C-alpha positions in Angstrom: 49.1 -69.6 -155.8 47.6 -66.0 -155.6 49.8 -64.0 -152.9 52.8 -65.5 -153.3 56.6 -64.2 -154.6 60.0 -64.4 -153.9 61.7 -63.0 -150.4 65.1 -62.3 -152.0 68.1 -63.0 -150.2 71.3 -64.0 -152.2 69.4 -63.6 -155.5 70.4 -67.2 -156.7 67.2 -69.1 -156.8 65.6 -66.1 -158.6 65.8 -66.0 -162.9 66.4 -62.2 -163.2 64.9 -61.7 -166.4 62.3 -64.4 -166.8 60.9 -63.4 -163.4 60.5 -59.7 -165.8 61.8 -57.7 -163.1 64.5 -55.6 -165.5 64.1 -52.5 -167.0 61.1 -51.6 -164.6 61.3 -47.7 -165.4 59.8 -48.6 -169.0 56.4 -50.1 -167.6 56.2 -48.3 -164.3 55.5 -45.4 -162.4 58.5 -43.6 -160.9 56.1 -44.1 -157.8 56.3 -47.9 -158.3 59.6 -47.6 -159.2 60.7 -46.5 -155.7 58.1 -48.7 -154.4 60.3 -51.4 -156.1 63.5 -50.2 -154.8 63.0 -50.1 -151.4 62.0 -53.6 -150.9 64.7 -54.7 -148.2 66.7 -57.5 -149.5 69.9 -59.4 -147.9 73.1 -57.7 -147.5 74.9 -61.1 -146.2 73.3 -63.7 -148.4 70.9 -66.8 -147.2 68.5 -68.4 -149.6 65.9 -66.9 -151.8 62.2 -68.0 -150.5 59.1 -67.9 -151.7 56.3 -66.5 -149.0 52.5 -65.6 -149.0 52.0 -61.5 -148.8 48.6 -62.3 -147.9 49.7 -63.0 -144.0 52.0 -60.9 -141.9 54.2 -64.0 -141.2 54.9 -64.7 -144.7 53.6 -68.4 -144.1 50.8 -69.9 -145.6 48.6 -72.4 -143.9 45.3 -74.4 -145.0 43.7 -72.8 -142.1 44.8 -69.1 -143.4 44.0 -70.1 -146.9 40.6 -70.8 -145.8 40.2 -67.8 -144.1 41.2 -65.7 -147.0 38.8 -67.2 -149.1 35.8 -66.9 -147.2 36.7 -63.3 -146.7 36.7 -62.8 -150.5 33.5 -64.4 -150.7 31.8 -62.1 -147.8 33.7 -58.9 -149.8 32.3 -59.9 -153.1 28.8 -59.8 -151.4 26.7 -56.4 -152.9 26.4 -54.1 -149.8 23.2 -54.3 -148.1 22.5 -50.9 -146.3 20.1 -50.9 -143.8 18.1 -47.8 -144.8 17.4 -46.5 -148.3 17.9 -43.0 -146.8 21.8 -43.7 -146.9 23.1 -41.7 -150.1 25.0 -43.5 -152.7 28.9 -43.6 -152.2 28.4 -42.8 -148.3 30.8 -45.8 -147.3 33.6 -46.3 -149.4 34.7 -49.8 -150.6 38.2 -49.0 -149.5 40.2 -46.8 -147.3 43.3 -46.1 -148.5 44.3 -43.3 -145.7 42.6 -42.2 -142.8 43.7 -38.9 -143.7 42.7 -38.7 -147.0 39.2 -39.6 -146.2 39.0 -37.4 -143.2 39.9 -34.3 -145.5 37.1 -35.7 -147.9 34.6 -35.4 -145.0 35.9 -32.4 -143.5 35.1 -30.5 -147.1 31.7 -31.9 -147.4 31.3 -30.5 -144.0 32.6 -26.9 -144.8 31.0 -26.8 -147.9 27.7 -27.8 -146.6 27.2 -31.2 -148.8 27.0 -33.4 -145.6 23.9 -33.6 -143.1 24.4 -33.4 -139.5 22.7 -36.8 -139.0 25.3 -38.6 -141.5 28.3 -37.6 -139.3 27.8 -39.3 -136.4 27.0 -42.6 -138.8 30.5 -41.9 -140.7 32.5 -41.2 -137.6 30.9 -44.5 -136.0 31.9 -46.5 -139.4 35.4 -44.9 -139.6 35.7 -46.4 -135.8 34.5 -49.7 -136.8 37.1 -49.8 -139.4 40.1 -49.0 -137.3 38.9 -51.6 -134.5 38.7 -54.2 -136.9 41.7 -53.7 -138.7 43.5 -53.9 -135.1 42.3 -56.9 -133.7 43.1 -58.7 -137.2 46.6 -57.4 -136.8 47.2 -58.1 -132.9 44.9 -61.5 -132.8 45.7 -62.9 -136.5 48.8 -60.9 -137.6 46.9 -60.4 -140.7 46.9 -57.1 -142.2 44.2 -56.8 -144.8 44.5 -54.3 -147.4 41.0 -54.2 -148.0 40.4 -53.0 -144.2 43.7 -51.1 -144.3 43.1 -48.1 -142.3 46.3 -46.3 -142.2 48.3 -46.3 -145.3 51.1 -43.7 -147.2 52.1 -43.6 -150.3 55.0 -41.3 -149.3 58.6 -42.7 -148.4 60.3 -42.3 -145.2 63.8 -40.7 -146.2 65.5 -39.0 -143.3 69.2 -39.1 -141.3 69.5 -42.1 -139.0 72.5 -42.7 -136.6 74.2 -45.5 -134.7 77.0 -44.8 -131.9 79.7 -47.4 -130.8 80.3 -46.6 -127.2 82.7 -48.8 -124.6 81.3 -50.3 -121.1 81.6 -46.6 -119.4 79.6 -45.1 -121.9 82.6 -43.0 -124.1 81.8 -42.2 -127.5 84.5 -44.4 -129.8 83.0 -44.2 -133.1 79.5 -43.9 -135.1 78.0 -43.3 -138.4 75.6 -40.8 -139.6 73.9 -41.3 -142.7 70.7 -40.9 -144.9 67.8 -43.9 -145.1 64.9 -44.3 -147.2 62.1 -46.6 -146.5 58.4 -47.4 -146.6 57.8 -47.2 -143.1 59.7 -45.8 -139.8 59.4 -49.8 -138.5 61.7 -50.7 -141.9 64.1 -47.4 -141.2 64.5 -48.7 -137.7 65.2 -52.5 -138.8 67.3 -51.0 -141.6 69.6 -49.3 -139.0 70.1 -51.7 -136.4 71.3 -54.1 -139.2 73.7 -51.2 -140.3 75.0 -51.3 -136.9 75.4 -54.8 -136.8 77.7 -54.8 -140.3 79.6 -51.9 -138.7 80.4 -54.1 -135.7 81.9 -56.5 -138.0 83.3 -54.4 -140.3 85.7 -52.9 -137.4 85.7 -56.8 -136.2 84.5 -56.6 -132.7 82.1 -59.2 -131.1 80.3 -59.2 -127.7 78.6 -55.7 -128.3 75.6 -54.9 -126.9 72.8 -53.2 -129.5 70.4 -50.9 -127.6 67.3 -49.7 -129.2 63.6 -48.0 -128.1 61.6 -50.5 -130.1 60.7 -53.3 -128.4 59.1 -55.2 -131.2 62.7 -54.9 -133.2 65.0 -55.9 -129.8 62.2 -58.9 -129.7 62.4 -59.9 -133.3 66.3 -59.8 -132.9 66.6 -62.2 -129.8 63.6 -64.4 -130.5 62.7 -66.9 -132.6 59.8 -65.3 -133.7 58.3 -65.1 -137.4 58.8 -61.8 -138.5 56.6 -59.4 -140.9 57.7 -60.6 -144.3 58.3 -57.1 -145.5 61.3 -57.4 -142.7 62.1 -60.7 -142.8 65.6 -60.4 -145.0 66.3 -57.6 -142.5 65.9 -59.5 -139.1 67.8 -62.7 -141.2 70.7 -60.3 -141.5 70.6 -59.3 -137.8 70.2 -62.9 -136.3 72.7 -64.3 -138.6 75.3 -61.3 -137.8 74.2 -61.9 -134.1 75.4 -65.5 -134.1 78.2 -64.9 -135.5 79.6 -61.9 -134.0 78.1 -62.9 -130.4 75.8 -59.7 -130.2 73.6 -59.1 -127.7 70.3 -56.6 -127.9 68.7 -54.6 -125.4 65.6 -52.3 -125.1 66.8 -48.6 -123.7 64.4 -45.5 -123.6 64.4 -43.4 -125.8 65.6 -40.8 -123.0 69.3 -42.1 -122.7 69.9 -41.9 -126.3 69.4 -38.2 -126.7 73.1 -37.7 -128.5 71.6 -40.3 -131.8 68.6 -38.4 -131.8 69.8 -34.9 -132.0 72.7 -36.0 -134.1 69.9 -37.2 -136.6 67.8 -34.0 -136.1 67.5 -30.9 -137.9 69.7 -28.8 -135.5 72.9 -31.4 -136.6 72.4 -30.3 -140.3 75.9 -28.7 -140.4 77.9 -31.4 -138.3 81.2 -31.6 -140.0 83.1 -35.0 -141.2 85.0 -35.4 -138.1 82.0 -35.2 -135.3 83.2 -38.2 -133.4 86.7 -36.8 -132.7 85.8 -33.0 -132.3 82.2 -33.1 -131.3 80.6 -29.8 -130.9 80.0 -28.3 -127.4 76.5 -29.1 -127.6 76.6 -32.8 -128.8 79.6 -33.4 -126.0 77.1 -31.8 -123.5 74.9 -34.6 -124.7 76.9 -37.5 -124.6 78.4 -36.6 -121.3 74.6 -36.5 -119.9 74.0 -39.9 -122.0 77.1 -41.4 -120.1 75.6 -41.1 -116.6 
């Protein structure tokens, strides 16, 4: 079926060689290789599953399939502009990046290639695409690539931090590491999973995991269907939560200044012993966070 693919968990159900995912650098570009490598997979097991990538939940239903077929049919119809004065290529068939398209429009304006009477039309066109994509995501949990208004070919690669504190807020341990992901949401989900794995490695339970991302906290504690891109990560988090009796709590950005400072460029020279001997600046932030 169009749009289906494997969601890898333990890899037991997938024939690595038959599915032709080996030796990818021989047939794919480096950007495509990085995209494949960055696909999140399970770290603690769980059965592989087949998902439908044309819906955010990864689940196929007859209703969703019918809607997709109908949208494809409508999209296949030739565009019929209401006025013959609209120049060819004025409305792009697909917006891959709001930033990229906006830069092109600005260059047309600066070069005198875009008449003033078309400027408002382009602004309305862009606003309509953003509004349409927003409604599809909110009300239908759908992310249609044809109407993707915000996209990026770049990977997020940055420092991430999690801290282990006692009931009084005093620092016990922590980890600072580099993570690469295709979105900030994936990166944050990976951090929560790493924190859960850290708790398991230390053999501690009844730990409260705090994060300032409301959606991730909700996915960790509720039986919601996560977006398929993070399904493997969320599954790991839920399994670890059940095993270790973990709880999850949303906390505002302001009460976790220590983690943000450690992950920032200001802590570039932070030594390996920063947990035992935090520098004065970090020690002051930790004290404020513990209040």
